[in-house]
C-alpha positions in Angstrom: 76.8 102.9 165.8 80.5 102.4 164.9 79.7 98.7 164.1 76.7 99.7 161.9 78.9 102.2 159.9 81.5 99.5 159.4 78.9 97.1 158.0 77.6 99.8 155.6 81.2 100.3 154.3 81.9 96.5 154.1 78.9 95.5 152.1 79.7 97.6 149.0 83.3 96.3 149.2 82.1 92.7 149.3 79.7 93.3 146.4 82.5 94.8 144.4 84.8 91.9 145.0 82.1 89.4 144.0 81.5 91.3 140.8 85.3 91.4 140.0 85.5 87.6 140.6 82.7 87.0 138.1 84.2 89.3 135.5 86.1 87.4 132.8 89.8 87.8 132.2 91.0 89.5 129.0 93.5 87.7 126.9 96.2 90.4 126.0 97.3 88.3 123.0 93.8 87.6 121.5 93.8 87.8 117.7 97.6 88.4 117.3 99.0 86.3 114.5 102.4 85.8 116.2 100.7 84.7 119.4 98.4 82.3 117.5 101.4 80.8 115.7 103.3 80.4 119.0 100.2 78.9 120.7 99.9 76.4 117.8 103.5 75.3 118.4 102.9 74.9 122.1 99.6 73.0 121.5 101.3 70.5 119.2 104.1 70.0 121.7 102.0 69.7 124.9 98.4 69.1 124.0 98.1 67.2 120.7 99.1 63.8 122.3 95.6 63.7 123.9 93.5 66.1 122.0 94.8 65.4 118.5 97.0 67.5 116.2 94.0 69.5 114.9 92.1 69.3 118.2 89.9 66.6 116.6 90.0 64.6 119.9 91.4 61.2 120.9 92.3 60.3 124.5 91.2 63.8 125.4 88.2 65.8 124.5 87.5 67.0 121.0 88.1 70.8 121.1 87.8 71.8 117.5 84.1 71.5 116.7 82.2 71.5 120.0 81.6 74.2 122.6 84.4 73.1 125.0 86.4 76.2 123.9 83.8 78.6 122.5 81.5 78.2 125.4 84.2 78.6 128.1 85.5 81.8 129.7 89.1 82.9 129.4 89.3 82.5 133.2 88.2 78.9 133.0 90.5 78.0 130.1 93.5 79.5 131.9 92.7 77.5 135.0 92.4 74.2 133.0 95.7 74.7 131.3 97.6 75.8 134.4 95.9 73.8 137.1 94.5 70.8 135.2 91.1 69.2 136.1 90.8 67.3 139.3 89.5 63.8 138.9 90.3 63.6 135.2 93.3 62.8 133.0 93.9 66.5 132.3 97.1 67.3 134.2 98.4 70.7 135.3 101.0 72.3 133.1 102.1 75.3 135.2 103.1 77.2 132.1 104.1 80.9 132.3 101.0 83.0 131.9 102.1 84.4 128.5 102.4 80.9 127.1 99.0 79.8 128.4 97.5 82.9 126.8 99.2 81.9 123.5 97.5 78.5 123.6 94.2 80.1 124.4 94.6 82.5 121.5 95.3 79.6 119.2 92.3 77.6 120.4 90.0 80.6 120.2 91.1 81.2 116.6 90.8 77.5 115.8 87.3 77.3 117.1 86.1 80.7 115.8 83.6 80.8 113.0 85.4 81.7 109.7 84.2 85.3 109.8 86.0 85.9 113.2 89.1 83.8 112.5 92.4 84.9 111.1 92.9 82.1 108.5 95.3 82.8 105.6 93.9 83.2 102.1 93.3 85.5 99.2 89.6 86.5 99.1 89.8 88.0 95.6 91.4 84.8 94.2 88.8 82.8 96.0 85.9 84.8 94.5 87.5 84.4 91.0 87.5 80.6 91.5 84.0 80.5 93.0 82.4 82.4 90.1 84.8 81.0 87.5 86.9 77.9 87.0 85.8 76.0 90.1 82.1 76.3 89.1 80.8 76.8 92.6 78.3 79.4 91.5 76.5 76.9 89.3 74.8 75.6 92.5 75.5 78.2 95.2 74.8 81.9 95.5 76.6 84.7 97.3 74.8 88.0 97.8 72.3 87.2 95.1 74.8 86.1 92.5 75.0 82.5 91.5 72.8 79.4 91.3 70.0 78.0 93.5 70.2 74.2 93.7 72.6 74.4 96.6 72.5 76.3 99.9 73.0 80.1 99.8 76.5 80.8 101.1 76.2 84.5 101.7 76.5 84.1 105.5 78.2 80.8 105.7 81.3 82.3 107.3 79.3 83.3 110.3 77.9 79.8 110.8 80.9 77.5 110.0 84.4 77.1 111.2 87.3 77.4 108.8 88.0 73.6 109.2 84.4 72.8 108.3 84.5 75.0 105.2 87.7 73.3 104.2 86.2 69.9 104.7 83.2 70.8 102.6 85.5 71.9 99.7 87.7 68.8 99.8 85.0 66.3 100.6 81.5 67.7 99.6 79.7 64.6 100.7 81.1 64.6 104.2 78.2 66.7 105.6 75.3 67.5 103.4 72.8 70.2 104.5 69.2 69.0 105.0 67.2 69.2 101.8 70.2 69.4 99.5 71.1 65.8 98.6 72.4 65.6 95.1 71.0 62.9 92.7 71.4 61.8 89.1 68.3 60.3 87.5 68.0 58.3 84.3 64.6 58.6 82.6 62.9 55.8 80.6 64.0 57.4 77.3 67.7 57.4 78.5 68.0 61.1 79.5 70.2 61.9 82.5 69.1 64.6 84.9 71.3 65.9 87.8 70.4 68.2 90.6 68.9 68.3 94.1 66.1 66.0 95.1 63.0 67.7 96.4 59.9 66.0 97.7 61.3 62.6 97.2 58.6 59.9 97.9 57.9 56.3 96.9 55.7 57.6 94.1 57.4 60.7 92.7 60.4 62.9 92.8 61.1 66.6 92.1 64.5 67.5 90.9 65.9 71.0 90.9 68.7 71.3 88.3 71.6 73.7 88.1 69.6 76.1 85.9 66.9 76.4 88.5 64.4 74.3 86.6 62.2 71.8 88.4 61.6 68.4 86.9 58.6 66.4 88.3 58.9 62.7 87.6 56.6 59.8 88.6 
């Protein structure tokens, strides 16, 4: 009877321990600008030699654009940084826990979609450029305001990283969304038409220009 009671007490304790082991660790420095800056400095000093200065990859895995960071738990990232990965070129660093958390905070911010990141910038100045001098609104719309030839950007911050948005601004041809390839056509009478190619076949092409007009040409 005493053994039976001991088992009844032990089972809940074991279940509780198992649940605790599966629960992820919380980063006490998550989202803190000072911690992210310190983590970036530590990353450049200790990690960039293999993973690249902007985590673009090299001798080590690319961390910036895949799910190596976003798909991992804090517990796993902490273990990788402090203990390394057996059977690989990832060595243990045995950093103080606070410094490891700083690196994790930096990597989380680096790989977060723009909406969740803490990148610097002036949203009001960006909006003024977007709808003004930069001319972005001629092709793109945000919340119903702007043009239609290019993709709607209302929710782009929830789908892309800050680094990806920056790349699209500096090098628009680096990655073109499906169905939005820009073309310039010259008609038989010498007119030039620019816009986005739609239904492009060997026999005809439809071009959507910045004003939203569709030109159908044989």
